[in-house]
PDB file with SEQRES, HELIX, SHEET and CRYST1 records, atoms N, CA, C and O in Angstrom:
SEQRES   1 A   75  MET SER LYS SER SER ALA ARG ALA ARG ALA PHE ASP PHE          
SEQRES   2 A   75  VAL SER CYS LEU LYS PHE VAL PHE ARG PRO ARG ARG VAL          
SEQRES   3 A   75  ASP ALA TYR PHE HIS GLN VAL ILE GLY GLU GLN ALA ILE          
SEQRES   4 A   75  THR THR VAL HIS PHE GLN GLY TYR THR GLN ALA ILE PRO          
SEQRES   5 A   75  ASP PRO GLU GLN VAL LEU TYR GLY TYR LEU THR ARG GLN          
SEQRES   6 A   75  LEU GLN PRO GLU PRO SER ASP GLU ASP CYS                      
HELIX    1 AA1 LYS A    3  ALA A    6  1                                   4    
HELIX    2 AA2 ALA A   10  ASP A   12  5                                   3    
HELIX    3 AA3 PRO A   23  ARG A   25  5                                   3    
HELIX    4 AA4 VAL A   57  LEU A   66  1                                  10    
HELIX    5 AA5 ASP A   72  ASP A   74  5                                   3    
SHEET    1 AA1 2 VAL A  14  CYS A  16  0                                        
SHEET    2 AA1 2 PHE A  19  PHE A  21 -1                                        
SHEET    1 AA2 3 VAL A  26  ILE A  34  0                                        
SHEET    2 AA2 3 GLN A  37  PHE A  44 -1                                        
SHEET    3 AA2 3 TYR A  47  PRO A  52 -1                                        
CRYST1    1.000    1.000    1.000  90.00  90.00  90.00 P 1           1          
ATOM      1  N   MET A   1      -4.057  43.921   1.548  1.00  0.00           N  
ATOM      2  CA  MET A   1      -4.012  43.143   0.316  1.00  0.00           C  
ATOM      3  C   MET A   1      -2.742  42.306   0.332  1.00  0.00           C  
ATOM      4  O   MET A   1      -1.658  42.813   0.619  1.00  0.00           O  
ATOM      5  N   SER A   2      -2.880  41.038   0.027  1.00  0.00           N  
ATOM      6  CA  SER A   2      -1.713  40.170   0.015  1.00  0.00           C  
ATOM      7  C   SER A   2      -0.866  40.446  -1.225  1.00  0.00           C  
ATOM      8  O   SER A   2      -1.348  40.982  -2.223  1.00  0.00           O  
ATOM      9  N   LYS A   3       0.411  40.064  -1.134  1.00  0.00           N  
ATOM     10  CA  LYS A   3       1.318  40.274  -2.265  1.00  0.00           C  
ATOM     11  C   LYS A   3       0.830  39.546  -3.508  1.00  0.00           C  
ATOM     12  O   LYS A   3       0.946  40.067  -4.617  1.00  0.00           O  
ATOM     13  N   SER A   4       0.289  38.354  -3.336  1.00  0.00           N  
ATOM     14  CA  SER A   4      -0.151  37.582  -4.500  1.00  0.00           C  
ATOM     15  C   SER A   4      -1.338  38.237  -5.194  1.00  0.00           C  
ATOM     16  O   SER A   4      -1.443  38.160  -6.418  1.00  0.00           O  
ATOM     17  N   SER A   5      -2.234  38.878  -4.451  1.00  0.00           N  
ATOM     18  CA  SER A   5      -3.380  39.513  -5.099  1.00  0.00           C  
ATOM     19  C   SER A   5      -3.020  40.882  -5.670  1.00  0.00           C  
ATOM     20  O   SER A   5      -3.734  41.392  -6.534  1.00  0.00           O  
ATOM     21  N   ALA A   6      -1.936  41.481  -5.207  1.00  0.00           N  
ATOM     22  CA  ALA A   6      -1.525  42.795  -5.696  1.00  0.00           C  
ATOM     23  C   ALA A   6      -0.779  42.700  -7.025  1.00  0.00           C  
ATOM     24  O   ALA A   6      -0.770  43.658  -7.798  1.00  0.00           O  
ATOM     25  N   ARG A   7      -0.167  41.578  -7.293  1.00  0.00           N  
ATOM     26  CA  ARG A   7       0.596  41.407  -8.537  1.00  0.00           C  
ATOM     27  C   ARG A   7      -0.325  41.070  -9.696  1.00  0.00           C  
ATOM     28  O   ARG A   7      -1.315  40.354  -9.544  1.00  0.00           O  
ATOM     29  N   ALA A   8       0.023  41.601 -10.848  1.00  0.00           N  
ATOM     30  CA  ALA A   8      -0.708  41.227 -12.063  1.00  0.00           C  
ATOM     31  C   ALA A   8      -0.289  39.825 -12.463  1.00  0.00           C  
ATOM     32  O   ALA A   8       0.891  39.478 -12.407  1.00  0.00           O  
ATOM     33  N   ARG A   9      -1.241  39.042 -12.857  1.00  0.00           N  
ATOM     34  CA  ARG A   9      -0.945  37.690 -13.300  1.00  0.00           C  
ATOM     35  C   ARG A   9      -0.739  37.697 -14.803  1.00  0.00           C  
ATOM     36  O   ARG A   9      -1.417  38.437 -15.517  1.00  0.00           O  
ATOM     37  N   ALA A  10       0.178  36.892 -15.288  1.00  0.00           N  
ATOM     38  CA  ALA A  10       0.515  36.856 -16.712  1.00  0.00           C  
ATOM     39  C   ALA A  10      -0.709  36.562 -17.573  1.00  0.00           C  
ATOM     40  O   ALA A  10      -0.820  37.084 -18.682  1.00  0.00           O  
ATOM     41  N   PHE A  11      -1.627  35.736 -17.080  1.00  0.00           N  
ATOM     42  CA  PHE A  11      -2.783  35.387 -17.905  1.00  0.00           C  
ATOM     43  C   PHE A  11      -3.826  36.504 -17.959  1.00  0.00           C  
ATOM     44  O   PHE A  11      -4.820  36.366 -18.672  1.00  0.00           O  
ATOM     45  N   ASP A  12      -3.632  37.601 -17.232  1.00  0.00           N  
ATOM     46  CA  ASP A  12      -4.513  38.765 -17.332  1.00  0.00           C  
ATOM     47  C   ASP A  12      -4.221  39.572 -18.592  1.00  0.00           C  
ATOM     48  O   ASP A  12      -5.042  40.387 -19.015  1.00  0.00           O  
ATOM     49  N   PHE A  13      -3.065  39.349 -19.186  1.00  0.00           N  
ATOM     50  CA  PHE A  13      -2.608  40.148 -20.321  1.00  0.00           C  
ATOM     51  C   PHE A  13      -2.771  39.408 -21.643  1.00  0.00           C  
ATOM     52  O   PHE A  13      -2.709  38.181 -21.704  1.00  0.00           O  
ATOM     53  N   VAL A  14      -2.981  40.191 -22.695  1.00  0.00           N  
ATOM     54  CA  VAL A  14      -3.057  39.663 -24.060  1.00  0.00           C  
ATOM     55  C   VAL A  14      -2.052  40.445 -24.894  1.00  0.00           C  
ATOM     56  O   VAL A  14      -1.899  41.652 -24.710  1.00  0.00           O  
ATOM     57  N   SER A  15      -1.377  39.775 -25.796  1.00  0.00           N  
ATOM     58  CA  SER A  15      -0.469  40.436 -26.722  1.00  0.00           C  
ATOM     59  C   SER A  15      -0.992  40.201 -28.135  1.00  0.00           C  
ATOM     60  O   SER A  15      -1.188  39.065 -28.566  1.00  0.00           O  
ATOM     61  N   CYS A  16      -1.210  41.305 -28.840  1.00  0.00           N  
ATOM     62  CA  CYS A  16      -1.711  41.220 -30.205  1.00  0.00           C  
ATOM     63  C   CYS A  16      -1.088  42.351 -31.005  1.00  0.00           C  
ATOM     64  O   CYS A  16      -1.237  43.518 -30.641  1.00  0.00           O  
ATOM     65  N   LEU A  17      -0.402  42.031 -32.077  1.00  0.00           N  
ATOM     66  CA  LEU A  17       0.257  43.027 -32.925  1.00  0.00           C  
ATOM     67  C   LEU A  17       1.210  43.916 -32.121  1.00  0.00           C  
ATOM     68  O   LEU A  17       1.245  45.132 -32.307  1.00  0.00           O  
ATOM     69  N   LYS A  18       1.972  43.301 -31.238  1.00  0.00           N  
ATOM     70  CA  LYS A  18       2.954  43.996 -30.389  1.00  0.00           C  
ATOM     71  C   LYS A  18       2.302  44.975 -29.409  1.00  0.00           C  
ATOM     72  O   LYS A  18       2.974  45.866 -28.889  1.00  0.00           O  
ATOM     73  N   PHE A  19       1.019  44.822 -29.155  1.00  0.00           N  
ATOM     74  CA  PHE A  19       0.273  45.633 -28.191  1.00  0.00           C  
ATOM     75  C   PHE A  19      -0.118  44.709 -27.049  1.00  0.00           C  
ATOM     76  O   PHE A  19      -0.847  43.739 -27.255  1.00  0.00           O  
ATOM     77  N   VAL A  20       0.361  45.004 -25.853  1.00  0.00           N  
ATOM     78  CA  VAL A  20       0.082  44.172 -24.686  1.00  0.00           C  
ATOM     79  C   VAL A  20      -0.896  44.931 -23.795  1.00  0.00           C  
ATOM     80  O   VAL A  20      -0.668  46.088 -23.442  1.00  0.00           O  
ATOM     81  N   PHE A  21      -1.991  44.258 -23.439  1.00  0.00           N  
ATOM     82  CA  PHE A  21      -3.031  44.931 -22.675  1.00  0.00           C  
ATOM     83  C   PHE A  21      -3.863  43.925 -21.891  1.00  0.00           C  
ATOM     84  O   PHE A  21      -3.753  42.715 -22.088  1.00  0.00           O  
ATOM     85  N   ARG A  22      -4.694  44.450 -21.002  1.00  0.00           N  
ATOM     86  CA  ARG A  22      -5.657  43.638 -20.267  1.00  0.00           C  
ATOM     87  C   ARG A  22      -7.035  43.912 -20.877  1.00  0.00           C  
ATOM     88  O   ARG A  22      -7.535  45.032 -20.779  1.00  0.00           O  
ATOM     89  N   PRO A  23      -7.645  42.926 -21.493  1.00  0.00           N  
ATOM     90  CA  PRO A  23      -8.947  43.154 -22.120  1.00  0.00           C  
ATOM     91  C   PRO A  23      -9.983  43.759 -21.168  1.00  0.00           C  
ATOM     92  O   PRO A  23     -10.799  44.577 -21.593  1.00  0.00           O  
ATOM     93  N   ARG A  24      -9.964  43.380 -19.919  1.00  0.00           N  
ATOM     94  CA  ARG A  24     -10.971  43.910 -18.989  1.00  0.00           C  
ATOM     95  C   ARG A  24     -10.770  45.396 -18.689  1.00  0.00           C  
ATOM     96  O   ARG A  24     -11.657  46.031 -18.120  1.00  0.00           O  
ATOM     97  N   ARG A  25      -9.636  45.950 -19.059  1.00  0.00           N  
ATOM     98  CA  ARG A  25      -9.368  47.373 -18.834  1.00  0.00           C  
ATOM     99  C   ARG A  25      -9.707  48.247 -20.043  1.00  0.00           C  
ATOM    100  O   ARG A  25      -9.578  49.469 -19.972  1.00  0.00           O  
ATOM    101  N   VAL A  26     -10.134  47.645 -21.138  1.00  0.00           N  
ATOM    102  CA  VAL A  26     -10.464  48.397 -22.352  1.00  0.00           C  
ATOM    103  C   VAL A  26     -11.807  49.103 -22.153  1.00  0.00           C  
ATOM    104  O   VAL A  26     -12.812  48.470 -21.828  1.00  0.00           O  
ATOM    105  N   ASP A  27     -11.805  50.416 -22.353  1.00  0.00           N  
ATOM    106  CA  ASP A  27     -13.032  51.203 -22.221  1.00  0.00           C  
ATOM    107  C   ASP A  27     -13.765  51.326 -23.553  1.00  0.00           C  
ATOM    108  O   ASP A  27     -14.995  51.278 -23.591  1.00  0.00           O  
ATOM    109  N   ALA A  28     -13.026  51.483 -24.632  1.00  0.00           N  
ATOM    110  CA  ALA A  28     -13.620  51.640 -25.963  1.00  0.00           C  
ATOM    111  C   ALA A  28     -12.564  51.324 -27.015  1.00  0.00           C  
ATOM    112  O   ALA A  28     -11.364  51.353 -26.745  1.00  0.00           O  
ATOM    113  N   TYR A  29     -13.036  51.023 -28.214  1.00  0.00           N  
ATOM    114  CA  TYR A  29     -12.122  50.762 -29.328  1.00  0.00           C  
ATOM    115  C   TYR A  29     -12.862  50.994 -30.629  1.00  0.00           C  
ATOM    116  O   TYR A  29     -14.087  50.884 -30.679  1.00  0.00           O  
ATOM    117  N   PHE A  30     -12.128  51.314 -31.678  1.00  0.00           N  
ATOM    118  CA  PHE A  30     -12.725  51.452 -33.001  1.00  0.00           C  
ATOM    119  C   PHE A  30     -11.655  51.250 -34.062  1.00  0.00           C  
ATOM    120  O   PHE A  30     -10.458  51.350 -33.792  1.00  0.00           O  
ATOM    121  N   HIS A  31     -12.106  50.968 -35.254  1.00  0.00           N  
ATOM    122  CA  HIS A  31     -11.201  50.733 -36.389  1.00  0.00           C  
ATOM    123  C   HIS A  31     -11.500  51.779 -37.446  1.00  0.00           C  
ATOM    124  O   HIS A  31     -12.662  52.079 -37.723  1.00  0.00           O  
ATOM    125  N   GLN A  32     -10.452  52.331 -38.034  1.00  0.00           N  
ATOM    126  CA  GLN A  32     -10.646  53.327 -39.089  1.00  0.00           C  
ATOM    127  C   GLN A  32      -9.531  53.222 -40.118  1.00  0.00           C  
ATOM    128  O   GLN A  32      -8.439  52.730 -39.835  1.00  0.00           O  
ATOM    129  N   VAL A  33      -9.836  53.694 -41.308  1.00  0.00           N  
ATOM    130  CA  VAL A  33      -8.851  53.742 -42.381  1.00  0.00           C  
ATOM    131  C   VAL A  33      -8.592  55.212 -42.675  1.00  0.00           C  
ATOM    132  O   VAL A  33      -9.512  55.970 -42.981  1.00  0.00           O  
ATOM    133  N   ILE A  34      -7.325  55.602 -42.577  1.00  0.00           N  
ATOM    134  CA  ILE A  34      -6.908  56.970 -42.855  1.00  0.00           C  
ATOM    135  C   ILE A  34      -5.932  56.897 -44.024  1.00  0.00           C  
ATOM    136  O   ILE A  34      -4.809  56.413 -43.884  1.00  0.00           O  
ATOM    137  N   GLY A  35      -6.376  57.383 -45.167  1.00  0.00           N  
ATOM    138  CA  GLY A  35      -5.540  57.248 -46.364  1.00  0.00           C  
ATOM    139  C   GLY A  35      -5.367  55.778 -46.691  1.00  0.00           C  
ATOM    140  O   GLY A  35      -6.345  55.073 -46.941  1.00  0.00           O  
ATOM    141  N   GLU A  36      -4.135  55.317 -46.691  1.00  0.00           N  
ATOM    142  CA  GLU A  36      -3.849  53.911 -46.968  1.00  0.00           C  
ATOM    143  C   GLU A  36      -3.522  53.136 -45.692  1.00  0.00           C  
ATOM    144  O   GLU A  36      -3.138  51.969 -45.757  1.00  0.00           O  
ATOM    145  N   GLN A  37      -3.670  53.776 -44.541  1.00  0.00           N  
ATOM    146  CA  GLN A  37      -3.320  53.139 -43.277  1.00  0.00           C  
ATOM    147  C   GLN A  37      -4.568  52.773 -42.479  1.00  0.00           C  
ATOM    148  O   GLN A  37      -5.419  53.625 -42.223  1.00  0.00           O  
ATOM    149  N   ALA A  38      -4.677  51.494 -42.084  1.00  0.00           N  
ATOM    150  CA  ALA A  38      -5.781  51.021 -41.254  1.00  0.00           C  
ATOM    151  C   ALA A  38      -5.305  50.935 -39.811  1.00  0.00           C  
ATOM    152  O   ALA A  38      -4.249  50.368 -39.528  1.00  0.00           O  
ATOM    153  N   ILE A  39      -6.087  51.500 -38.903  1.00  0.00           N  
ATOM    154  CA  ILE A  39      -5.675  51.617 -37.501  1.00  0.00           C  
ATOM    155  C   ILE A  39      -6.816  51.195 -36.586  1.00  0.00           C  
ATOM    156  O   ILE A  39      -7.974  51.536 -36.825  1.00  0.00           O  
ATOM    157  N   THR A  40      -6.480  50.455 -35.541  1.00  0.00           N  
ATOM    158  CA  THR A  40      -7.419  50.196 -34.454  1.00  0.00           C  
ATOM    159  C   THR A  40      -6.970  51.057 -33.290  1.00  0.00           C  
ATOM    160  O   THR A  40      -5.818  50.991 -32.863  1.00  0.00           O  
ATOM    161  N   THR A  41      -7.882  51.862 -32.783  1.00  0.00           N  
ATOM    162  CA  THR A  41      -7.586  52.739 -31.649  1.00  0.00           C  
ATOM    163  C   THR A  41      -8.260  52.167 -30.418  1.00  0.00           C  
ATOM    164  O   THR A  41      -9.446  51.837 -30.444  1.00  0.00           O  
ATOM    165  N   VAL A  42      -7.493  52.049 -29.329  1.00  0.00           N  
ATOM    166  CA  VAL A  42      -7.993  51.462 -28.087  1.00  0.00           C  
ATOM    167  C   VAL A  42      -7.876  52.507 -26.973  1.00  0.00           C  
ATOM    168  O   VAL A  42      -6.826  53.124 -26.795  1.00  0.00           O  
ATOM    169  N   HIS A  43      -8.962  52.695 -26.232  1.00  0.00           N  
ATOM    170  CA  HIS A  43      -8.974  53.593 -25.076  1.00  0.00           C  
ATOM    171  C   HIS A  43      -9.054  52.726 -23.821  1.00  0.00           C  
ATOM    172  O   HIS A  43      -9.905  51.843 -23.718  1.00  0.00           O  
ATOM    173  N   PHE A  44      -8.163  52.989 -22.875  1.00  0.00           N  
ATOM    174  CA  PHE A  44      -8.173  52.224 -21.628  1.00  0.00           C  
ATOM    175  C   PHE A  44      -7.599  53.079 -20.504  1.00  0.00           C  
ATOM    176  O   PHE A  44      -6.509  53.638 -20.628  1.00  0.00           O  
ATOM    177  N   GLN A  45      -8.330  53.173 -19.428  1.00  0.00           N  
ATOM    178  CA  GLN A  45      -7.914  53.872 -18.213  1.00  0.00           C  
ATOM    179  C   GLN A  45      -7.265  55.228 -18.479  1.00  0.00           C  
ATOM    180  O   GLN A  45      -6.207  55.526 -17.924  1.00  0.00           O  
ATOM    181  N   GLY A  46      -7.883  56.046 -19.315  1.00  0.00           N  
ATOM    182  CA  GLY A  46      -7.367  57.377 -19.582  1.00  0.00           C  
ATOM    183  C   GLY A  46      -6.274  57.443 -20.632  1.00  0.00           C  
ATOM    184  O   GLY A  46      -5.776  58.529 -20.929  1.00  0.00           O  
ATOM    185  N   TYR A  47      -5.896  56.325 -21.194  1.00  0.00           N  
ATOM    186  CA  TYR A  47      -4.876  56.283 -22.240  1.00  0.00           C  
ATOM    187  C   TYR A  47      -5.525  55.946 -23.579  1.00  0.00           C  
ATOM    188  O   TYR A  47      -6.581  55.317 -23.635  1.00  0.00           O  
ATOM    189  N   THR A  48      -4.880  56.370 -24.635  1.00  0.00           N  
ATOM    190  CA  THR A  48      -5.322  56.022 -25.981  1.00  0.00           C  
ATOM    191  C   THR A  48      -4.113  55.502 -26.744  1.00  0.00           C  
ATOM    192  O   THR A  48      -3.038  56.100 -26.711  1.00  0.00           O  
ATOM    193  N   GLN A  49      -4.302  54.390 -27.426  1.00  0.00           N  
ATOM    194  CA  GLN A  49      -3.229  53.777 -28.202  1.00  0.00           C  
ATOM    195  C   GLN A  49      -3.762  53.467 -29.592  1.00  0.00           C  
ATOM    196  O   GLN A  49      -4.796  52.812 -29.726  1.00  0.00           O  
ATOM    197  N   ALA A  50      -3.073  53.928 -30.622  1.00  0.00           N  
ATOM    198  CA  ALA A  50      -3.421  53.620 -32.007  1.00  0.00           C  
ATOM    199  C   ALA A  50      -2.460  52.555 -32.520  1.00  0.00           C  
ATOM    200  O   ALA A  50      -1.243  52.738 -32.474  1.00  0.00           O  
ATOM    201  N   ILE A  51      -3.003  51.447 -33.007  1.00  0.00           N  
ATOM    202  CA  ILE A  51      -2.197  50.317 -33.438  1.00  0.00           C  
ATOM    203  C   ILE A  51      -2.466  50.049 -34.922  1.00  0.00           C  
ATOM    204  O   ILE A  51      -3.620  49.867 -35.312  1.00  0.00           O  
ATOM    205  N   PRO A  52      -1.419  50.023 -35.753  1.00  0.00           N  
ATOM    206  CA  PRO A  52      -1.624  49.658 -37.150  1.00  0.00           C  
ATOM    207  C   PRO A  52      -2.251  48.259 -37.217  1.00  0.00           C  
ATOM    208  O   PRO A  52      -1.723  47.307 -36.642  1.00  0.00           O  
ATOM    209  N   ASP A  53      -3.370  48.150 -37.916  1.00  0.00           N  
ATOM    210  CA  ASP A  53      -4.132  46.901 -37.929  1.00  0.00           C  
ATOM    211  C   ASP A  53      -4.814  46.713 -39.287  1.00  0.00           C  
ATOM    212  O   ASP A  53      -6.043  46.687 -39.364  1.00  0.00           O  
ATOM    213  N   PRO A  54      -4.015  46.581 -40.371  1.00  0.00           N  
ATOM    214  CA  PRO A  54      -4.598  46.521 -41.721  1.00  0.00           C  
ATOM    215  C   PRO A  54      -5.522  45.328 -41.952  1.00  0.00           C  
ATOM    216  O   PRO A  54      -6.440  45.415 -42.768  1.00  0.00           O  
ATOM    217  N   GLU A  55      -5.304  44.243 -41.268  1.00  0.00           N  
ATOM    218  CA  GLU A  55      -6.143  43.056 -41.459  1.00  0.00           C  
ATOM    219  C   GLU A  55      -7.197  42.907 -40.366  1.00  0.00           C  
ATOM    220  O   GLU A  55      -7.853  41.869 -40.279  1.00  0.00           O  
ATOM    221  N   GLN A  56      -7.363  43.918 -39.541  1.00  0.00           N  
ATOM    222  CA  GLN A  56      -8.339  43.969 -38.448  1.00  0.00           C  
ATOM    223  C   GLN A  56      -8.211  42.796 -37.472  1.00  0.00           C  
ATOM    224  O   GLN A  56      -9.210  42.298 -36.954  1.00  0.00           O  
ATOM    225  N   VAL A  57      -6.988  42.368 -37.233  1.00  0.00           N  
ATOM    226  CA  VAL A  57      -6.740  41.262 -36.299  1.00  0.00           C  
ATOM    227  C   VAL A  57      -7.088  41.695 -34.874  1.00  0.00           C  
ATOM    228  O   VAL A  57      -7.848  41.012 -34.188  1.00  0.00           O  
ATOM    229  N   LEU A  58      -6.545  42.811 -34.433  1.00  0.00           N  
ATOM    230  CA  LEU A  58      -6.828  43.306 -33.082  1.00  0.00           C  
ATOM    231  C   LEU A  58      -8.293  43.686 -32.943  1.00  0.00           C  
ATOM    232  O   LEU A  58      -8.933  43.342 -31.949  1.00  0.00           O  
ATOM    233  N   TYR A  59      -8.824  44.387 -33.923  1.00  0.00           N  
ATOM    234  CA  TYR A  59     -10.228  44.789 -33.882  1.00  0.00           C  
ATOM    235  C   TYR A  59     -11.143  43.565 -33.792  1.00  0.00           C  
ATOM    236  O   TYR A  59     -12.095  43.559 -33.012  1.00  0.00           O  
ATOM    237  N   GLY A  60     -10.863  42.549 -34.573  1.00  0.00           N  
ATOM    238  CA  GLY A  60     -11.653  41.320 -34.522  1.00  0.00           C  
ATOM    239  C   GLY A  60     -11.570  40.648 -33.164  1.00  0.00           C  
ATOM    240  O   GLY A  60     -12.579  40.178 -32.637  1.00  0.00           O  
ATOM    241  N   TYR A  61     -10.373  40.601 -32.596  1.00  0.00           N  
ATOM    242  CA  TYR A  61     -10.213  39.998 -31.269  1.00  0.00           C  
ATOM    243  C   TYR A  61     -11.033  40.754 -30.229  1.00  0.00           C  
ATOM    244  O   TYR A  61     -11.766  40.148 -29.447  1.00  0.00           O  
ATOM    245  N   LEU A  62     -10.908  42.084 -30.224  1.00  0.00           N  
ATOM    246  CA  LEU A  62     -11.643  42.889 -29.251  1.00  0.00           C  
ATOM    247  C   LEU A  62     -13.152  42.721 -29.414  1.00  0.00           C  
ATOM    248  O   LEU A  62     -13.883  42.634 -28.428  1.00  0.00           O  
ATOM    249  N   THR A  63     -13.606  42.678 -30.647  1.00  0.00           N  
ATOM    250  CA  THR A  63     -15.032  42.505 -30.906  1.00  0.00           C  
ATOM    251  C   THR A  63     -15.528  41.160 -30.383  1.00  0.00           C  
ATOM    252  O   THR A  63     -16.590  41.083 -29.766  1.00  0.00           O  
ATOM    253  N   ARG A  64     -14.760  40.106 -30.631  1.00  0.00           N  
ATOM    254  CA  ARG A  64     -15.163  38.776 -30.149  1.00  0.00           C  
ATOM    255  C   ARG A  64     -15.147  38.701 -28.626  1.00  0.00           C  
ATOM    256  O   ARG A  64     -16.032  38.085 -28.031  1.00  0.00           O  
ATOM    257  N   GLN A  65     -14.157  39.316 -27.987  1.00  0.00           N  
ATOM    258  CA  GLN A  65     -14.017  39.213 -26.540  1.00  0.00           C  
ATOM    259  C   GLN A  65     -14.941  40.153 -25.769  1.00  0.00           C  
ATOM    260  O   GLN A  65     -15.474  39.786 -24.722  1.00  0.00           O  
ATOM    261  N   LEU A  66     -15.126  41.346 -26.282  1.00  0.00           N  
ATOM    262  CA  LEU A  66     -15.860  42.358 -25.527  1.00  0.00           C  
ATOM    263  C   LEU A  66     -17.307  42.517 -25.955  1.00  0.00           C  
ATOM    264  O   LEU A  66     -18.107  43.080 -25.207  1.00  0.00           O  
ATOM    265  N   GLN A  67     -17.661  42.041 -27.129  1.00  0.00           N  
ATOM    266  CA  GLN A  67     -19.038  42.107 -27.593  1.00  0.00           C  
ATOM    267  C   GLN A  67     -19.423  40.769 -28.215  1.00  0.00           C  
ATOM    268  O   GLN A  67     -19.674  40.689 -29.417  1.00  0.00           O  
ATOM    269  N   PRO A  68     -19.470  39.726 -27.404  1.00  0.00           N  
ATOM    270  CA  PRO A  68     -19.790  38.417 -27.961  1.00  0.00           C  
ATOM    271  C   PRO A  68     -21.200  38.390 -28.533  1.00  0.00           C  
ATOM    272  O   PRO A  68     -22.079  39.136 -28.102  1.00  0.00           O  
ATOM    273  N   GLU A  69     -21.396  37.515 -29.513  1.00  0.00           N  
ATOM    274  CA  GLU A  69     -22.718  37.357 -30.116  1.00  0.00           C  
ATOM    275  C   GLU A  69     -23.702  36.892 -29.035  1.00  0.00           C  
ATOM    276  O   GLU A  69     -23.349  36.067 -28.192  1.00  0.00           O  
ATOM    277  N   PRO A  70     -24.934  37.417 -29.057  1.00  0.00           N  
ATOM    278  CA  PRO A  70     -25.921  36.970 -28.064  1.00  0.00           C  
ATOM    279  C   PRO A  70     -26.285  35.504 -28.297  1.00  0.00           C  
ATOM    280  O   PRO A  70     -26.406  35.050 -29.435  1.00  0.00           O  
ATOM    281  N   SER A  71     -26.452  34.798 -27.224  1.00  0.00           N  
ATOM    282  CA  SER A  71     -26.861  33.406 -27.347  1.00  0.00           C  
ATOM    283  C   SER A  71     -28.383  33.343 -27.378  1.00  0.00           C  
ATOM    284  O   SER A  71     -29.053  34.343 -27.122  1.00  0.00           O  
ATOM    285  N   ASP A  72     -28.927  32.174 -27.691  1.00  0.00           N  
ATOM    286  CA  ASP A  72     -30.380  32.008 -27.707  1.00  0.00           C  
ATOM    287  C   ASP A  72     -30.981  32.289 -26.336  1.00  0.00           C  
ATOM    288  O   ASP A  72     -32.128  32.721 -26.227  1.00  0.00           O  
ATOM    289  N   GLU A  73     -30.189  32.038 -25.282  1.00  0.00           N  
ATOM    290  CA  GLU A  73     -30.677  32.255 -23.919  1.00  0.00           C  
ATOM    291  C   GLU A  73     -30.857  33.737 -23.609  1.00  0.00           C  
ATOM    292  O   GLU A  73     -31.620  34.094 -22.712  1.00  0.00           O  
ATOM    293  N   ASP A  74     -30.151  34.613 -24.354  1.00  0.00           N  
ATOM    294  CA  ASP A  74     -30.241  36.045 -24.108  1.00  0.00           C  
ATOM    295  C   ASP A  74     -31.482  36.665 -24.736  1.00  0.00           C  
ATOM    296  O   ASP A  74     -31.813  37.808 -24.422  1.00  0.00           O  
ATOM    297  N   CYS A  75     -32.174  35.950 -25.608  1.00  0.00           N  
ATOM    298  CA  CYS A  75     -33.336  36.504 -26.333  1.00  0.00           C  
ATOM    299  C   CYS A  75     -34.576  36.531 -25.466  1.00  0.00           C  
ATOM    300  O   CYS A  75     -35.636  36.964 -25.918  1.00  0.00           O  
TER     301      CYS A  75                                                      
END                                                                             
């Protein structure tokens, strides 16, 4: 493997609500409200990260990127 292909490229990463990740590495995610705190939990490569997300910014991003709306061609 060449050095250039072994390095992570900056555009592979996304930063949202101080959480930096690679969308293609996300295995699962969900949003929940516990008491007065809203949290988006992300599972990736054996790790779990809970991110405060009261306005569902991260959850909305993940939903748009990982579960896009079906197009007419998909029907």
